[in-house]
C-alpha positions as CSV (number, residue, x, y, z in Angstrom):
1,X,108.7,49.7,10.8
2,X,106.1,52.4,11.2
3,X,104.8,50.5,14.2
4,X,108.3,50.4,15.7
5,X,108.8,54.1,15.1
6,X,105.4,54.9,16.6
7,X,106.3,52.7,19.6
8,X,109.5,54.6,20.1
9,X,107.8,57.9,19.8
10,X,105.2,56.9,22.4
11,X,108.0,55.6,24.5
12,X,109.9,58.9,24.4
13,X,106.7,60.8,25.0
14,X,105.9,58.7,28.1
15,X,109.4,59.1,29.5
16,X,109.3,62.9,29.0
17,X,105.9,63.0,30.6
18,X,107.0,60.8,33.5
19,X,110.1,63.0,34.0
20,X,107.9,66.1,33.9
21,X,105.5,64.6,36.4
22,X,108.4,63.6,38.7
23,X,109.8,67.1,38.5
24,X,106.4,68.6,39.2
25,X,106.0,66.2,42.2
26,X,109.4,67.2,43.6
27,X,108.5,70.9,43.2
28,X,105.1,70.4,44.7
29,X,106.5,68.5,47.7
30,X,109.0,71.2,48.4
31,X,106.4,73.8,48.2
32,X,104.0,71.9,50.5
33,X,106.9,71.3,52.9
34,X,107.8,75.0,52.9
35,X,104.2,76.0,53.5
36,X,103.7,73.5,56.3
37,X,107.0,74.6,57.9
38,X,105.8,78.2,57.7
39,X,102.4,77.4,59.1
40,X,103.6,75.3,62.1
41,X,106.9,76.9,62.9
42,X,106.6,78.4,66.4
43,X,106.3,82.2,65.9
44,X,107.9,83.6,68.9
45,X,107.4,87.1,67.7
46,X,103.6,86.8,68.2
47,X,103.5,84.6,71.3
48,X,102.7,87.5,73.6
49,X,100.1,90.0,72.4
50,X,98.0,92.9,73.6
51,X,94.8,94.3,72.2
52,X,95.9,97.9,72.0
53,X,97.4,98.4,68.5
54,X,99.4,101.3,69.9
55,X,101.3,99.1,72.3
56,X,103.6,96.1,71.8
57,X,105.5,93.5,73.9
58,X,109.2,92.9,73.9
59,X,111.5,90.6,75.9
60,X,113.5,92.6,78.4
61,X,115.5,89.8,80.0
62,X,115.6,86.1,79.5
63,X,117.3,83.2,81.3
64,X,115.7,83.3,84.7
65,X,114.7,80.1,86.6
66,X,111.3,80.0,88.1
67,X,111.2,83.7,89.0
68,X,108.6,84.7,91.6
69,X,109.1,88.5,92.3
70,X,111.1,91.5,91.2
71,X,112.0,95.0,92.3
72,X,113.7,98.0,90.7
73,X,116.6,99.4,92.6
74,X,117.0,102.3,90.2
75,X,116.7,103.0,86.4
76,X,119.5,100.6,85.6
77,X,119.3,97.7,88.2
78,X,116.6,95.2,89.0
79,X,116.6,92.4,91.6
80,X,114.7,89.2,90.7
81,X,113.9,86.3,93.0
82,X,114.1,82.7,91.8
83,X,112.0,80.2,93.8
84,X,114.9,78.0,94.7
85,X,116.6,80.7,96.7
86,X,118.7,82.8,94.2
87,X,118.5,86.6,94.1
88,X,119.6,87.7,90.6
89,X,120.7,91.1,89.5
90,X,119.8,92.6,86.1
91,X,122.1,95.6,85.3
92,X,121.7,97.7,82.2
93,X,119.4,95.1,80.7
94,X,121.8,92.2,81.3
95,X,121.4,89.3,83.7
96,X,124.6,89.0,85.7
97,X,126.0,85.4,85.6
98,X,126.0,84.7,89.4
99,X,123.4,85.4,92.1
100,X,124.0,88.3,94.4
101,X,122.6,86.2,97.2
102,X,121.7,82.6,97.8
103,X,119.4,81.8,100.8
104,X,118.4,78.4,102.2
105,X,114.9,77.7,101.3
106,X,112.4,74.9,101.3
107,X,110.9,75.0,97.9
108,X,108.2,72.3,98.1
109,X,105.0,73.3,96.4
110,X,104.4,77.0,97.0
111,X,107.3,77.4,99.4
112,X,110.5,79.2,98.4
113,X,111.9,82.6,97.9
114,X,108.7,84.5,97.3
115,X,108.6,88.3,98.0
116,X,110.8,91.4,97.8
117,X,110.4,95.1,98.7
118,X,112.9,97.9,98.4
119,X,113.1,101.0,100.6
120,X,115.3,103.9,99.6
121,X,117.2,106.4,101.7
122,X,118.1,104.2,104.6
123,X,114.5,103.2,105.1
124,X,112.4,103.1,108.2
125,X,109.9,105.3,110.0
126,X,112.3,106.5,112.7
127,X,113.7,110.0,112.8
128,X,117.0,108.7,111.4
129,X,115.3,107.6,108.1
130,X,116.6,109.5,105.1
131,X,119.9,110.5,106.5
132,X,121.7,108.4,103.9
133,X,119.9,109.1,100.7
134,X,121.9,106.6,98.7
135,X,121.3,103.7,101.1
136,X,118.8,101.0,100.2
137,X,117.2,98.4,102.3
138,X,115.9,95.2,100.7
139,X,113.3,93.0,102.4
140,X,113.0,89.3,101.4
141,X,110.2,86.9,102.3
142,X,111.1,83.2,102.0
143,X,110.4,79.8,103.5
144,X,113.6,79.2,105.4
145,X,114.9,75.6,105.8
146,X,116.8,75.0,108.9
147,X,119.0,72.0,109.7
148,X,116.9,69.9,112.1
149,X,114.7,72.9,112.8
150,X,111.1,73.8,112.0
151,X,110.5,75.3,108.6
152,X,109.4,78.9,108.9
153,X,108.3,81.7,106.6
154,X,110.5,84.7,107.5
155,X,111.1,88.2,106.4
156,X,114.7,89.5,106.6
157,X,116.0,92.9,105.8
158,X,119.3,93.4,104.1
159,X,121.6,96.3,103.1
160,X,122.2,96.7,99.4
161,X,125.8,97.8,98.9
162,X,125.6,98.1,95.1
163,X,126.9,94.6,94.5
164,X,125.5,92.2,97.1
165,X,123.0,92.0,99.9
166,X,124.5,91.9,103.4
167,X,123.8,92.3,107.1
168,X,120.6,90.2,107.3
169,X,118.3,91.0,110.2
170,X,115.2,88.9,111.0
171,X,112.2,91.1,111.0
172,X,109.1,88.9,110.8
173,X,108.8,85.3,111.9
174,X,105.8,83.4,110.5
175,X,104.6,79.8,110.5
176,X,105.0,77.5,107.4
177,X,103.4,74.3,108.7
178,X,101.6,72.3,107.6
179,X,101.3,73.9,104.1
180,X,103.1,73.3,101.9
181,X,100.8,75.6,100.0
182,X,99.3,79.0,100.7
183,X,102.4,80.7,101.8
184,X,101.6,84.0,100.1
185,X,104.8,86.0,100.2
186,X,104.2,89.3,98.5
187,X,105.7,92.4,100.2
188,X,105.4,96.1,99.7
189,X,106.4,99.4,101.3
190,X,103.1,101.2,101.8
191,X,102.5,104.9,101.3
192,X,103.0,105.3,105.0
193,X,106.5,103.8,104.9
194,X,105.4,100.7,106.8
195,X,106.2,97.2,105.5
196,X,103.2,95.2,104.4
197,X,103.2,91.5,103.6
198,X,100.7,88.7,103.0
199,X,100.6,85.1,104.1
200,X,97.9,82.5,103.2
201,X,96.1,80.2,105.6
202,X,98.7,77.3,105.4
203,X,95.6,75.0,105.6
204,X,94.9,76.2,109.2
205,X,91.3,76.2,110.6
206,X,91.4,78.9,113.3
207,X,89.7,82.1,114.3
208,X,91.7,83.9,111.6
209,X,89.9,81.6,109.1
210,X,86.6,82.5,110.7
211,X,86.1,79.3,112.8
212,X,84.6,80.7,116.1
213,X,85.8,77.6,118.0
214,X,89.1,77.3,116.3
215,X,92.6,78.1,117.6
216,X,93.5,81.6,118.5
217,X,95.2,84.0,116.0
218,X,98.4,82.4,114.8
219,X,99.7,84.7,112.0
220,X,98.0,82.8,109.1
221,X,95.7,84.2,106.4
222,X,96.6,87.8,107.1
223,X,98.1,91.0,105.8
224,X,100.7,92.2,108.4
225,X,101.8,95.8,108.8
226,X,105.0,96.4,110.7
227,X,107.8,98.9,111.3
228,X,110.5,98.3,108.7
229,X,113.2,99.3,111.2
230,X,112.5,96.5,113.8
231,X,109.4,94.5,112.8
232,X,107.3,95.9,115.6
233,X,103.6,96.3,114.9
234,X,102.4,99.5,113.3
235,X,101.3,101.7,116.3
236,X,97.9,102.4,114.7
237,X,97.1,99.0,113.3
238,X,93.3,98.5,113.3
239,X,92.7,95.4,115.5
240,X,94.9,96.1,118.6
241,X,97.4,98.6,119.9
242,X,98.8,96.2,122.5
243,X,102.1,95.0,121.1
244,X,101.7,91.8,123.1
245,X,98.5,90.9,121.3
246,X,99.1,89.0,118.0
247,X,96.3,91.0,116.5
248,X,98.5,94.1,116.8
249,X,100.5,93.1,113.7
250,X,97.5,92.6,111.5
251,X,96.0,94.9,108.9
252,X,93.6,92.3,107.5
253,X,92.6,88.6,107.9
254,X,90.4,85.9,106.6
255,X,92.6,85.4,103.5
256,X,92.9,82.0,101.8
257,X,95.9,82.8,99.7
258,X,97.3,85.6,97.6
259,X,99.9,86.5,95.0
260,X,99.0,90.1,94.7
261,X,99.4,93.1,97.0
262,X,99.6,96.8,96.2
263,X,98.3,100.2,97.0
264,X,96.5,102.8,95.0
265,X,98.9,105.8,94.3
266,X,96.0,108.2,94.3
267,X,93.8,107.1,97.3
268,X,96.6,105.3,99.1
269,X,94.2,102.4,99.8
270,X,95.5,98.8,99.8
271,X,94.3,96.3,97.2
272,X,94.9,92.6,96.9
273,X,94.1,89.5,94.8
274,X,93.0,86.3,96.4
275,X,92.8,82.7,95.2
276,X,89.6,80.7,95.8
277,X,89.4,76.9,96.0
278,X,87.4,75.4,93.1
279,X,85.8,78.7,92.4
280,X,85.8,82.4,93.2
281,X,89.1,84.2,92.7
282,X,88.9,87.8,93.9
283,X,90.1,91.4,93.6
284,X,89.6,93.3,96.9
285,X,89.8,96.8,98.2
286,X,91.5,96.3,101.6
287,X,90.5,98.9,104.2
288,X,92.1,98.7,107.7
289,X,90.6,95.8,109.7
290,X,89.3,94.0,106.5
291,X,88.0,90.4,107.1
292,X,88.0,88.8,103.7
293,X,85.6,86.0,104.9
294,X,87.5,82.8,104.2
295,X,86.5,80.0,105.0
296,X,82.9,81.0,105.5
297,X,82.7,83.3,102.4
298,X,84.6,83.3,99.2
299,X,83.3,85.6,96.4
300,X,80.2,87.8,97.0
301,X,78.4,87.0,100.2
302,X,75.0,86.9,98.4
303,X,76.2,83.8,96.5
304,X,77.6,82.0,99.6
305,X,74.4,81.4,101.6
306,X,76.0,82.9,104.7
307,X,75.8,86.1,106.6
308,X,78.3,88.4,108.3
309,X,77.1,87.2,111.7
310,X,78.7,83.9,111.0
311,X,82.2,85.4,110.7
312,X,84.7,85.8,113.5
313,X,84.8,89.5,114.3
314,X,87.4,91.4,116.3
315,X,87.1,95.0,117.5
316,X,87.9,97.2,114.5
317,X,87.2,94.5,111.9
318,X,84.7,94.6,109.0
319,X,83.7,92.5,106.0
320,X,83.4,93.7,102.4
321,X,82.5,92.0,99.2
322,X,85.2,91.6,96.4
323,X,85.3,94.3,93.7
324,X,85.4,91.4,91.2
325,X,85.0,87.6,91.3
326,X,85.8,84.9,88.8
327,X,83.5,81.9,89.1
328,X,86.0,79.6,87.4
329,X,89.4,80.4,88.9
330,X,92.1,81.7,86.5
331,X,94.6,81.6,89.4
332,X,94.8,85.4,89.7
333,X,98.2,86.6,90.7
334,X,99.9,90.0,90.9
335,X,98.1,93.4,90.8
336,X,99.7,96.7,89.8
337,X,98.5,100.3,89.4
338,X,100.4,101.8,86.5
339,X,101.8,104.9,88.1
340,X,102.8,106.4,84.7
341,X,101.3,107.9,81.5
342,X,104.1,106.4,79.3
343,X,101.7,104.0,77.7
344,X,99.0,106.6,77.3
345,X,97.1,108.9,79.6
346,X,94.2,106.4,79.7
347,X,96.3,103.8,81.5
348,X,97.7,106.2,84.2
349,X,96.9,105.0,87.7
350,X,94.6,102.3,86.5
351,X,95.0,98.6,87.2
352,X,96.7,95.6,85.6
353,X,96.3,92.0,87.0
354,X,97.9,88.7,85.9
355,X,97.0,85.1,86.2
356,X,98.6,81.7,86.4
357,X,96.3,79.3,84.6
358,X,95.8,81.0,81.2
359,X,98.7,83.4,80.8
360,X,96.4,86.4,80.6
361,X,97.0,90.0,81.5
362,X,93.8,91.9,82.6
363,X,93.2,95.7,82.6
364,X,90.7,97.7,84.6
365,X,89.8,101.3,84.9
366,X,89.2,102.6,88.4
367,X,86.0,104.5,89.3
368,X,86.4,108.3,90.0
369,X,86.1,107.8,93.7
370,X,88.8,105.1,93.6
371,X,86.5,102.6,95.4
372,X,85.5,100.3,92.5
373,X,86.4,98.9,89.1
374,X,84.6,100.2,86.0
375,X,83.0,97.0,84.7
376,X,80.4,98.0,82.1
377,X,80.3,94.5,80.7
378,X,80.2,92.8,84.0
379,X,77.4,94.5,85.8
380,X,77.1,91.9,88.6
381,X,80.8,92.0,89.3
382,X,80.9,88.2,88.7
383,X,82.7,86.8,85.7
384,X,80.9,83.6,84.7
385,X,81.1,83.4,80.9
386,X,83.5,83.8,78.0
387,X,82.1,87.2,76.9
388,X,82.7,88.7,80.3
389,X,86.2,87.2,80.5
390,X,87.0,88.6,77.1
391,X,85.9,92.1,78.1
392,X,88.6,92.4,80.7
393,X,91.4,90.6,78.9
394,X,94.2,93.0,77.8
395,X,96.9,90.5,76.6
396,X,97.8,86.9,76.5
397,X,100.6,84.4,76.0
398,X,102.6,85.4,79.0
399,X,102.6,82.0,80.8
400,X,102.2,82.0,84.6
401,X,102.6,85.7,85.6
402,X,104.1,86.1,89.0
403,X,104.8,89.9,89.2
404,X,103.9,93.2,87.5
405,X,105.9,96.4,88.1
406,X,105.8,99.9,86.7
407,X,109.4,100.5,85.6
408,X,111.4,103.7,86.1
409,X,110.8,104.3,82.4
410,X,107.0,104.2,83.0
411,X,106.5,101.0,81.0
412,X,104.8,97.8,82.4
413,X,107.1,94.9,83.2
414,X,105.6,91.4,83.3
415,X,107.4,88.5,85.0
416,X,106.7,85.1,83.6
417,X,107.4,82.1,85.9
418,X,107.0,79.6,83.0
419,X,109.1,81.4,80.5
420,X,111.8,82.7,82.8
421,X,111.5,86.0,81.0
422,X,110.7,89.6,82.0
423,X,108.5,91.1,79.3
424,X,108.0,94.8,78.8
425,X,104.9,96.5,77.4
426,X,105.9,99.6,75.5
427,X,104.5,101.9,72.8
428,X,104.7,100.3,69.4
429,X,106.9,103.2,68.2
430,X,109.7,102.2,70.6
431,X,109.7,98.5,70.1
432,X,113.2,97.3,69.7
433,X,114.3,95.2,66.8
434,X,114.7,92.2,69.2
435,X,111.1,92.4,70.3
436,X,109.6,89.0,70.8
437,X,106.0,90.0,70.6
438,X,103.4,91.5,68.3
439,X,100.4,93.7,68.8
440,X,97.8,91.6,67.2
441,X,94.5,91.5,68.9
442,X,94.1,89.0,71.8
443,X,92.0,86.0,71.0
444,X,90.2,83.9,73.6
445,X,92.1,80.7,72.9
446,X,93.3,79.9,76.4
447,X,96.8,78.4,76.9
448,X,96.8,75.0,78.7
449,X,96.0,75.7,82.3
450,X,98.9,75.4,84.7
451,X,98.0,73.3,87.7
452,X,96.9,75.8,90.2
453,X,99.0,73.9,92.5
454,X,101.9,75.2,90.6
455,X,101.5,78.8,91.4
456,X,101.1,78.3,95.0
457,X,104.4,77.3,94.1
458,X,103.2,79.9,92.8
459,X,100.0,79.6,94.5
460,X,99.7,76.5,93.8
461,X,102.5,77.1,91.9
462,X,103.8,74.1,92.8
463,X,100.3,73.7,93.6
464,X,99.8,76.1,91.1
465,X,99.2,79.7,91.6
466,X,95.9,79.2,93.3
467,X,95.7,76.7,95.8
468,X,94.6,73.5,95.1
469,X,92.6,70.7,96.4
470,X,91.7,67.4,95.1
471,X,90.2,69.1,92.1
472,X,93.6,70.5,91.1
473,X,92.8,74.0,92.2
474,X,95.8,74.3,94.2
475,X,96.0,77.5,92.9
476,X,93.1,77.5,94.3
477,X,94.0,75.2,96.8
């Protein structure tokens, strides 16, 4: 009997213990699941970050499809280009459902709807300019697909009537063959009110690519500068004043490919970014007549083993080394001088640059004479290690950056091709409750590289923002 009672007791104790253990296991499992869920749940609020603790990143507009460029019409309206040919309107922070314009484009690789510039007040350099202060002219660069015709890269100008773009007029007609990468496409209205645009080499091997025995100038690998009224060459362009000479349209040449074109609001000098092949992305100060050196030179001339005497020179041309070179291409994209002190006086009139392969945003101070970047941690102006790369990285997590703009509010707007989002960098104090980013310090854990051939789609966008070659540098193709 005692044995039976003891057996029952042990049995009850075992059952109680077993139940306790099972309950503990359930609780522990739930706790572990919760912790794992917390640890690995994508944290969108910290996906984009900047190193300045006084600034943060928020999502301004979402829902775009492969956006390539944007331009502010005023404080309430923004036009955004989508690679497949749609021009989208953002009004009062909302993306309107339907495009304001659809243009016929060939969107293979880096082809597509690529560049936009806006001129206020009726535009132009003629005496009639400014007569209609409310009028706006919009310039679009795109790879036009024709029925049975040759594919061309073209710049059209349109009237903006407040709701749509109408009255298209062909302004600049450029080649697009063979490509399909290195179409460039960025446009800007310069400080002189002329229209500037950039086109890559389209895989041509001519005099404009520094082949002395190659074909004559053919509108590839150049920055053009034309009258926004009629597309005629700027009368004081550096290489020729004869309107019948192709050189008369050119401001610079020897450019492999580019996704960044701007001017310094202080000095009024032109700057660009350029994509190298398997190495040597560049930031350049572009003086009139600049020969960037491709294909003979990419990066600093001292590292190329070549001399300036091997370049194709035209009267009025000159070569200059890049202000900064990346040994390993990041597929550098747009460049923007922040013409505002809204993010702090230290950022005013200094430079931001984006990339395609890592999703980084870079920041540089400009020297007092506006002719160089202040690069205390990169004394040789050549980024070839992680420490130097980290020293210039301002933010990350943005995906393939295709455009940077100073908004009417003075904040920096960042266009992400991958995300289909316009991000806005603002003071932490004004971050909205819907902000999608944090301010934690940037870490050097690169995002997966986008094939450079994609950016040339965006550079090699669809070759990647760079260009690309068999090594997948189509960004850097």
